[in-house]
C-alpha positions as CSV (number, residue, x, y, z in Angstrom):
1,M,70.1,102.7,164.9
2,K,67.2,101.7,163.1
3,K,67.5,104.3,160.8
4,N,71.0,103.3,160.0
5,K,69.9,99.7,159.5
6,L,67.0,101.1,156.9
7,I,69.5,103.3,154.9
8,V,72.2,100.0,154.6
9,L,69.3,97.9,153.6
10,L,67.9,100.6,151.0
11,V,71.8,100.8,149.6
12,L,71.5,96.9,149.5
13,A,68.3,97.0,147.8
14,G,69.2,99.5,145.0
15,L,72.8,97.9,144.4
16,T,70.7,94.4,144.3
17,K,68.2,95.7,141.4
18,Y,71.3,97.5,139.4
19,A,73.5,94.2,140.1
20,T,70.6,92.5,138.5
21,A,70.6,93.7,135.1
22,Q,74.0,92.9,135.2
23,N,75.4,96.8,135.2
24,V,76.8,99.0,138.6
25,G,76.1,102.7,138.0
26,I,77.6,104.8,140.4
27,G,76.3,108.7,139.8
28,T,73.9,107.5,137.5
29,T,70.5,105.2,137.7
30,T,70.7,103.9,133.9
31,P,74.3,102.3,133.4
32,Q,75.6,101.2,130.1
33,Q,78.3,99.0,131.6
34,K,79.5,96.8,133.7
35,L,80.6,99.8,136.6
36,H,79.3,102.8,134.7
37,V,80.7,106.3,136.7
38,K,79.2,109.7,136.2
39,G,81.3,112.3,137.5
40,N,85.1,111.7,138.8
41,V,86.9,109.3,140.3
42,F,89.7,109.9,142.9
43,V,91.8,106.8,143.6
44,T,94.6,107.0,146.3
45,D,97.0,104.1,145.4
46,S,97.2,101.6,142.2
47,L,94.4,100.8,140.1
48,G,94.4,97.6,137.6
49,L,92.8,97.2,134.5
50,G,92.6,93.0,134.1
51,I,95.1,92.7,136.8
52,T,94.3,92.3,140.9
53,I,97.5,93.8,142.4
54,P,98.6,96.8,140.0
55,E,102.2,98.0,140.8
56,F,101.9,101.7,139.4
57,K,99.4,104.1,139.7
58,L,97.6,102.7,136.3
59,D,98.3,98.9,135.6
60,V,96.8,97.6,132.3
61,Q,97.1,94.0,131.1
62,G,96.1,93.9,127.6
63,S,95.6,96.5,125.4
64,I,93.7,99.9,125.9
65,R,92.2,102.5,123.6
66,I,91.9,106.3,123.5
67,R,89.7,108.1,121.1
68,S,89.3,111.4,119.8
69,G,88.0,114.4,121.7
70,G,88.6,117.0,124.4
71,T,91.4,119.8,124.4
72,P,93.9,121.1,124.1
73,F,94.2,118.3,121.2
74,T,91.4,116.7,119.3
75,T,92.8,113.6,118.1
76,P,93.7,111.0,120.4
77,G,96.8,110.7,122.0
78,I,98.9,111.7,126.1
79,W,100.0,115.1,126.8
80,F,102.6,114.7,129.4
81,N,104.0,117.4,132.1
82,D,107.6,118.3,132.6
83,I,109.1,116.9,136.3
84,T,107.8,119.6,138.0
85,N,104.4,119.4,136.4
86,S,104.5,123.3,135.7
87,S,104.0,122.6,131.8
88,T,102.8,120.2,129.3
89,P,105.8,119.9,126.9
90,A,104.9,117.4,124.9
91,F,102.3,114.7,123.3
92,A,102.3,111.3,121.9
93,G,99.4,110.4,120.1
94,M,97.7,110.8,116.3
95,V,98.6,113.5,114.1
96,N,95.7,112.7,111.7
97,D,93.7,109.4,110.5
98,T,96.6,108.2,109.5
99,L,99.5,109.6,110.8
100,L,100.8,108.6,114.5
101,G,103.7,110.7,116.2
102,F,105.7,112.9,118.6
103,Y,105.1,116.2,119.3
104,G,107.1,118.8,121.2
105,T,105.4,122.6,122.0
106,G,109.2,124.0,122.0
107,F,109.6,122.8,118.4
108,G,106.1,123.6,117.6
109,D,105.5,120.6,115.5
110,F,105.7,116.6,115.2
111,G,109.1,116.1,115.4
112,F,108.9,112.2,114.6
113,V,106.1,110.7,113.0
114,M,104.8,107.0,111.6
115,A,102.4,106.8,108.5
116,T,100.2,103.5,109.8
117,N,99.3,102.8,106.3
118,T,102.8,102.6,105.2
119,G,104.7,101.8,108.2
120,N,107.2,104.6,107.1
121,V,109.0,106.8,109.5
122,G,109.4,110.6,108.7
123,I,111.9,112.9,111.4
124,A,111.0,116.0,110.9
125,N,108.8,115.0,108.0
126,S,105.2,115.0,108.1
127,N,104.7,113.1,104.8
128,P,106.8,109.9,104.8
129,A,108.0,108.8,101.6
130,Y,110.5,106.1,102.6
131,K,110.6,103.4,105.5
132,L,113.2,106.3,107.2
133,D,112.6,109.6,105.5
134,V,115.0,112.9,107.2
135,N,114.2,116.5,106.5
136,G,117.7,118.0,107.4
137,R,121.3,116.5,108.3
138,M,121.8,113.4,110.8
139,R,124.4,111.9,112.9
140,I,125.6,108.6,113.2
141,R,127.9,107.8,116.4
142,S,130.2,105.5,116.7
143,G,129.7,102.0,118.8
144,G,127.7,99.1,118.6
145,A,128.7,95.3,117.3
146,D,130.3,94.0,114.2
147,F,132.2,97.7,113.6
148,T,132.7,100.0,115.8
149,T,133.2,103.0,113.4
150,P,130.1,104.7,112.8
151,G,128.1,104.7,109.7
152,I,125.8,102.1,107.6
153,W,126.2,98.2,106.6
154,L,124.0,97.5,103.1
155,N,122.5,94.3,102.6
156,D,122.5,92.1,99.2
157,I,118.8,92.6,97.4
158,N,117.8,88.9,99.0
159,N,118.8,90.2,102.3
160,L,121.1,86.9,103.3
161,N,124.1,88.9,103.6
162,S,126.0,92.6,104.6
163,Q,127.7,92.9,101.3
164,A,129.3,96.8,101.8
165,F,129.7,99.3,104.6
166,I,129.7,102.9,104.0
167,G,131.4,105.3,106.9
168,M,134.3,106.2,109.1
169,A,137.5,104.0,108.6
170,N,139.3,105.6,111.4
171,N,139.3,108.9,113.3
172,N,140.3,110.9,109.9
173,Q,139.0,108.7,107.2
174,V,135.6,107.9,105.5
175,G,135.0,105.3,102.7
176,F,133.4,102.4,101.0
177,Y,134.2,99.1,103.0
178,G,133.6,95.9,100.4
179,K,132.9,92.1,102.0
180,G,134.4,90.3,99.2
181,L,137.9,92.8,99.0
182,N,137.6,92.5,102.7
183,N,138.7,96.4,103.2
184,F,138.4,99.5,102.2
185,G,138.3,100.4,98.5
186,L,138.1,104.1,98.5
187,L,139.3,106.2,101.6
188,M,139.0,109.9,102.0
189,N,140.9,111.7,104.2
190,T,139.0,114.4,106.2
191,D,141.6,116.4,106.7
192,N,143.0,117.4,103.5
193,G,140.9,115.2,100.9
194,E,143.3,113.1,99.5
195,I,141.8,109.8,98.1
196,L,142.9,106.5,98.4
197,Y,141.6,103.3,96.5
198,S,142.8,99.9,96.0
199,G,141.7,97.4,92.9
200,K,141.0,99.0,89.3
201,L,139.3,102.4,89.1
202,N,137.8,102.5,85.5
203,M,138.2,106.3,84.4
204,A,138.6,107.9,81.3
205,T,140.9,110.3,80.9
206,Q,141.3,113.3,77.5
207,L,144.3,115.7,77.1
208,V,142.7,119.7,76.0
209,T,145.2,122.1,74.9
210,Q,144.2,125.7,74.0
211,N,146.7,127.7,72.1
212,F,146.9,131.6,72.3
213,I,148.8,135.0,71.4
214,V,149.7,137.3,74.3
215,P,150.0,141.0,72.5
216,A,152.8,143.4,73.3
217,L,152.5,145.2,76.6
218,S,149.4,143.6,77.3
219,S,148.0,140.6,80.5
220,R,146.1,137.9,79.0
221,L,143.9,135.3,81.0
222,E,142.7,131.8,79.1
223,V,141.2,129.0,79.8
224,A,141.6,125.0,78.9
225,L,138.1,123.6,79.5
226,C,137.0,119.8,80.1
227,P,134.6,118.0,78.0
228,V,131.6,118.0,79.7
229,G,131.2,115.3,82.4
230,Y,135.1,115.4,83.0
231,K,137.3,117.2,85.8
232,V,140.6,118.8,85.5
233,I,143.3,116.4,87.6
234,S,146.7,118.3,86.4
235,G,147.7,121.1,83.8
236,G,149.7,124.0,83.1
237,G,150.9,126.4,80.1
238,G,153.9,128.3,78.5
239,H,155.3,129.2,75.1
240,Y,154.2,126.5,72.9
241,D,156.7,127.6,70.1
242,G,159.8,127.6,72.2
243,L,160.4,131.2,71.6
244,G,159.9,132.9,74.8
245,G,161.5,136.0,76.4
246,L,161.9,137.3,79.7
247,D,159.9,139.6,79.3
248,T,156.8,137.2,79.5
249,K,155.2,136.3,83.0
250,I,153.1,133.4,84.4
251,L,151.0,135.5,86.6
252,F,148.4,132.2,87.5
253,S,148.2,129.1,86.7
254,G,145.7,126.5,88.1
255,P,142.5,124.8,88.1
256,T,139.5,127.1,87.6
257,S,137.2,126.8,90.9
258,A,134.8,125.0,89.3
259,M,137.7,122.1,88.2
260,D,136.1,122.0,84.8
261,G,139.2,123.3,83.1
262,W,142.8,124.8,83.9
263,A,143.5,128.6,83.7
264,I,146.6,130.9,83.3
265,R,147.2,134.3,83.4
266,V,150.3,135.8,81.5
267,N,151.7,139.2,81.1
268,N,153.7,140.3,78.4
269,S,155.8,143.7,79.2
270,G,157.8,143.2,75.7
271,P,157.2,144.9,72.6
272,S,156.1,142.1,70.8
273,G,153.6,139.6,70.6
274,Y,154.3,135.6,72.1
275,N,152.1,132.6,70.9
276,M,151.2,130.9,74.2
277,S,149.4,127.5,75.4
278,V,147.4,126.2,78.4
279,S,146.7,122.4,78.9
280,C,145.1,120.3,81.6
281,I,144.4,116.1,81.4
282,C,140.6,116.1,82.3
283,A,139.4,112.5,83.5
284,K,135.8,111.0,84.3
285,I,134.8,107.9,86.1
286,K,132.7,105.5,84.5
C-alpha cells in the first residue's frame, strides 16, 4: 500500500513540474506545446477540439491546418477510404502550391481543381483560365427556379438583370430567349434541324449562276459556288437557252456537302452539245 502511494506522489510531482512550465508532455520530457504527445493516441469515443461536448469522432470548433508531408501523397490533404475500408479511392487537398483539388484513383488525376490565386475552377482541367474552365463536354439537366428547361441565363454587363437565356425551349427545340422580346427569337428543332425565328433577321443574299456546255454523248458535273462567307439556301439548273432535248437528263441536283454551293450532274445521250446552267441563292447573316 505504501508502495502505491509513493508512485502516485511521484506522478503528481512530475505533472506539477511540467504544469508549472505551462506545457504537459506524454512520452516526452521536453513538451513544446500545452499538450505534447510522442507516440500514438487512441480515443475510444469522441474527441473535441475547442468544444466540450463533441458529437462526432473528431469535432472541431474553429479552423484546422493540414501541413505537407507524409505518404502516399506529399501535398497536404485527406485520403478517403471506401465504405468497406478495403481501398483508398479519393483524395482532397493541395495539388501544388496554387491548386486545391479532388483526386480519384480510378480516374488517375484531379478531376476538379480550384486555383487559390485566381479563384478559377477547372473540371478535368488542371490549368483553368476562366472562372469555370471545362475540358470536354458537360450536361445541363432540367429543373431549378425561374426556368424549368435546362440552359444558361446571361446577365447584363452590370449584373443588374438577366437579359437572355440559351437553352431548351421544350423537349425538341433549343434556342435564344430575350427578356425584352419575352420569347425565343431563334429556335432550332433538334429532330429535323428546322430553324424558326421571330423579329428581324439581317441577311444578305446573292444569286450565283454558272453556264456550261455538255458535249454530245457525255456527262458533266458543274457547281455554282457561293461567295466566301455565304451559304447556299436554294438552287437548281437546266437549259439556259431553252433549246433542250429529250436526250439530256439531270442525274443530280443539290447543295454541296459543305453547303457552299449548288451542284448538278447532267448526262447527254444525244449527238449534239447543249448549253446548260446551274444557279443558287446564297445567304449571309450580317
